[in-house]
PABA-862940 format. One record per residue (C-alpha): residue number from 1; residue in one letter; x, z, y. Coordinates in steps of 0.5 Angstrom, whole numbers. Layout:
# residues N
NUM:A:X:Z:Y .
...
END
This chain:
# residues 294
1:M:-91:99:-117 .
2:I:-98:95:-118 .
3:K:-97:90:-112 .
4:K:-90:89:-115 .
5:T:-92:88:-122 .
6:I:-98:83:-120 .
7:K:-93:77:-119 .
8:Q:-89:78:-125 .
9:L:-95:79:-130 .
10:F:-98:72:-128 .
11:L:-91:69:-131 .
12:G:-93:71:-138 .
13:T:-91:77:-142 .
14:L:-84:76:-145 .
15:C:-83:80:-151 .
16:I:-76:82:-152 .
17:A:-72:85:-158 .
18:A:-66:85:-163 .
19:S:-59:87:-162 .
20:I:-54:85:-158 .
21:T:-50:79:-160 .
22:S:-43:77:-158 .
23:L:-43:70:-155 .
24:T:-38:65:-153 .
25:A:-38:62:-146 .
26:L:-41:56:-146 .
27:A:-41:50:-141 .
28:E:-49:50:-142 .
29:S:-55:54:-140 .
30:S:-62:54:-141 .
31:V:-64:47:-137 .
32:W:-65:41:-141 .
33:K:-66:33:-139 .
34:V:-72:30:-143 .
35:S:-72:23:-143 .
36:K:-77:17:-145 .
37:G:-74:10:-143 .
38:N:-71:10:-136 .
39:D:-75:16:-134 .
40:H:-73:23:-134 .
41:I:-75:30:-132 .
42:F:-72:37:-133 .
43:I:-74:43:-136 .
44:G:-71:50:-135 .
45:G:-72:56:-138 .
46:T:-74:62:-134 .
47:V:-73:70:-135 .
48:H:-79:73:-131 .
49:I:-75:80:-129 .
50:L:-68:78:-127 .
51:P:-63:83:-124 .
52:A:-59:82:-117 .
53:S:-53:82:-121 .
54:E:-55:75:-125 .
55:F:-55:71:-119 .
56:P:-52:66:-117 .
57:L:-56:62:-123 .
58:P:-52:58:-127 .
59:V:-50:52:-124 .
60:E:-54:47:-128 .
61:F:-61:50:-125 .
62:E:-58:48:-118 .
63:Q:-56:41:-121 .
64:A:-63:40:-124 .
65:Y:-67:43:-117 .
66:Q:-63:38:-113 .
67:K:-64:32:-117 .
68:S:-72:34:-117 .
69:N:-77:33:-111 .
70:I:-83:37:-115 .
71:I:-82:44:-118 .
72:V:-87:45:-124 .
73:L:-88:53:-125 .
74:E:-93:56:-130 .
75:T:-98:58:-125 .
76:K:-98:60:-117 .
77:L:-96:66:-116 .
78:P:-101:71:-113 .
79:D:-100:74:-106 .
80:A:-99:82:-107 .
81:S:-103:83:-101 .
82:D:-109:80:-103 .
83:S:-113:86:-104 .
84:A:-119:82:-107 .
85:F:-115:79:-112 .
86:Q:-112:86:-114 .
87:M:-118:89:-115 .
88:K:-121:83:-119 .
89:M:-115:84:-123 .
90:M:-115:91:-124 .
91:Q:-122:91:-126 .
92:K:-120:85:-132 .
93:M:-114:89:-134 .
94:A:-118:96:-135 .
95:Y:-123:98:-141 .
96:G:-130:100:-139 .
97:Q:-132:107:-136 .
98:D:-132:111:-142 .
99:E:-126:108:-146 .
100:T:-118:109:-146 .
101:I:-113:106:-150 .
102:G:-113:112:-154 .
103:D:-119:111:-157 .
104:F:-116:105:-161 .
105:L:-110:108:-163 .
106:S:-108:113:-169 .
107:A:-106:120:-167 .
108:K:-99:118:-169 .
109:T:-98:112:-165 .
110:K:-102:115:-159 .
111:L:-97:121:-159 .
112:N:-91:116:-159 .
113:L:-94:112:-154 .
114:S:-95:118:-150 .
115:Q:-87:121:-151 .
116:H:-85:114:-149 .
117:I:-88:114:-142 .
118:S:-86:121:-141 .
119:A:-79:119:-142 .
120:L:-80:114:-137 .
121:G:-82:119:-132 .
122:A:-89:118:-132 .
123:D:-96:121:-136 .
124:L:-100:117:-141 .
125:M:-106:119:-136 .
126:M:-103:114:-131 .
127:F:-104:108:-136 .
128:E:-109:110:-141 .
129:R:-115:106:-138 .
130:F:-111:100:-138 .
131:K:-112:95:-144 .
132:P:-106:94:-148 .
133:G:-103:87:-145 .
134:F:-103:90:-138 .
135:L:-100:97:-141 .
136:M:-94:94:-144 .
137:T:-92:89:-139 .
138:M:-92:95:-134 .
139:L:-88:99:-139 .
140:A:-83:94:-139 .
141:L:-82:94:-132 .
142:L:-81:101:-132 .
143:E:-76:100:-137 .
144:A:-72:95:-133 .
145:Q:-73:100:-127 .
146:K:-70:105:-131 .
147:A:-64:101:-134 .
148:G:-62:98:-127 .
149:L:-64:91:-129 .
150:S:-71:90:-125 .
151:G:-71:84:-120 .
152:E:-75:78:-118 .
153:G:-74:73:-124 .
154:V:-72:65:-124 .
155:D:-80:63:-122 .
156:I:-80:67:-116 .
157:F:-74:65:-114 .
158:Y:-75:58:-114 .
159:S:-82:58:-112 .
160:N:-79:61:-105 .
161:K:-74:56:-105 .
162:A:-78:50:-106 .
163:T:-83:53:-101 .
164:K:-77:54:-96 .
165:D:-74:47:-98 .
166:N:-81:43:-97 .
167:K:-81:41:-104 .
168:Q:-88:40:-108 .
169:L:-90:46:-112 .
170:T:-95:44:-118 .
171:Y:-97:49:-124 .
172:L:-99:48:-131 .
173:E:-104:54:-131 .
174:T:-109:57:-127 .
175:A:-108:64:-125 .
176:E:-115:66:-128 .
177:F:-112:63:-134 .
178:Q:-106:68:-134 .
179:M:-110:74:-132 .
180:N:-115:73:-138 .
181:M:-109:72:-143 .
182:I:-106:78:-141 .
183:A:-113:82:-140 .
184:N:-115:80:-148 .
185:M:-108:81:-151 .
186:G:-108:86:-156 .
187:V:-115:88:-155 .
188:G:-118:89:-162 .
189:N:-111:90:-165 .
190:E:-109:95:-161 .
191:E:-106:100:-166 .
192:K:-101:94:-169 .
193:F:-100:91:-162 .
194:I:-98:98:-159 .
195:K:-93:100:-165 .
196:S:-90:93:-165 .
197:N:-88:93:-157 .
198:L:-86:100:-158 .
199:D:-81:98:-163 .
200:Q:-78:93:-159 .
201:M:-77:97:-153 .
202:K:-73:103:-157 .
203:D:-67:100:-154 .
204:F:-69:96:-148 .
205:K:-63:96:-144 .
206:A:-58:93:-150 .
207:M:-64:88:-152 .
208:F:-65:86:-145 .
209:L:-58:85:-144 .
210:G:-57:81:-150 .
211:L:-63:76:-148 .
212:L:-60:75:-141 .
213:K:-53:73:-145 .
214:A:-57:68:-149 .
215:W:-61:65:-144 .
216:R:-55:64:-139 .
217:A:-51:61:-145 .
218:G:-57:56:-147 .
219:D:-57:59:-154 .
220:E:-63:56:-157 .
221:Q:-62:60:-164 .
222:L:-60:66:-161 .
223:L:-66:66:-156 .
224:N:-71:65:-162 .
225:K:-68:71:-166 .
226:L:-68:75:-160 .
227:A:-75:73:-156 .
228:I:-79:70:-162 .
229:E:-77:73:-169 .
230:P:-79:80:-167 .
231:M:-86:78:-166 .
232:K:-87:75:-173 .
233:D:-91:81:-175 .
234:D:-96:80:-170 .
235:P:-98:72:-171 .
236:S:-104:73:-166 .
237:T:-100:75:-160 .
238:I:-95:69:-162 .
239:K:-101:64:-162 .
240:T:-104:67:-155 .
241:L:-97:68:-152 .
242:L:-93:62:-154 .
243:T:-95:56:-159 .
244:D:-102:55:-156 .
245:R:-100:55:-149 .
246:N:-94:50:-151 .
247:K:-99:45:-154 .
248:N:-103:45:-148 .
249:W:-97:44:-144 .
250:V:-94:38:-147 .
251:P:-100:33:-145 .
252:L:-99:35:-138 .
253:I:-91:34:-138 .
254:E:-92:27:-142 .
255:K:-96:25:-135 .
256:M:-90:26:-131 .
257:F:-87:20:-134 .
258:S:-93:16:-132 .
259:G:-91:16:-125 .
260:N:-88:11:-120 .
261:G:-81:13:-122 .
262:S:-79:16:-115 .
263:E:-82:23:-117 .
264:K:-77:27:-121 .
265:E:-80:34:-124 .
266:F:-76:40:-125 .
267:V:-81:44:-130 .
268:L:-79:52:-130 .
269:V:-83:56:-136 .
270:G:-81:62:-140 .
271:V:-75:61:-144 .
272:A:-79:63:-150 .
273:H:-83:57:-150 .
274:L:-76:53:-151 .
275:A:-74:56:-157 .
276:G:-76:56:-164 .
277:N:-80:50:-169 .
278:D:-86:50:-164 .
279:S:-83:50:-157 .
280:V:-84:45:-152 .
281:L:-78:42:-153 .
282:A:-79:41:-161 .
283:L:-86:38:-159 .
284:L:-83:33:-154 .
285:K:-78:31:-159 .
286:A:-83:30:-165 .
287:K:-86:25:-160 .
288:G:-80:21:-159 .
289:Y:-77:24:-153 .
290:R:-70:25:-152 .
291:I:-67:32:-151 .
292:E:-61:33:-148 .
293:K:-58:40:-145 .
294:I:-55:39:-138 .
END
């Protein structure tokens, strides 16, 4: 479980919430063409946990992939067989020797957390040493397994495909950056962070299926409702997980327009980064780039 989790952890934590909304079938998906003058790149929204039933991916992903010779991911996926890296990650994700997550929670929230973990067929003692960001990511993966919805996501699919096809892979962030981000998430705010995430996981299967429908249709408004609005009561997490990173990525994306024209990038980031007023797409549009859904 830990080895399988390592790859998905470094894709970022995508918080999932809200009720299912019925969608009209659209000939669109979460892939956009971003243009400036005669130059353009593609940006696609990914889901970091994707069941096998969701393959093949929407045709727009393949179209953008075939027209691109550079695939840009959030970060390089770590090798789960790298025991030294695994040890380093576990050290960062755990509290000090004398601390557990329960030390930072009210009695009620600790009980709710324990009961939630028990419903997943596990015990709080298995997870109590982990910091909140890592702990809730582990629980999300367990929820996906229980619901029969687990699987390697879009990022891993295209990382493997690009390697096989000898396409260049580049990255927006280092593994070290994402490791620290997850390790620090919710630290100092454990009570609110755990309560908020437990609330979002109350009906995980229905909520996750709703997100998948919104992602497949490229419904930006619904994606905002499902992936971002439920986090509004935790602005610190939104800032760390989404808005700060969106702002960091935009200058890197802008540099992709200063090449010789023969290079064409397909940027793949978590779909929550592409919805809402502070999304990567909104920031690029504000800078004068033309945004078109393909």
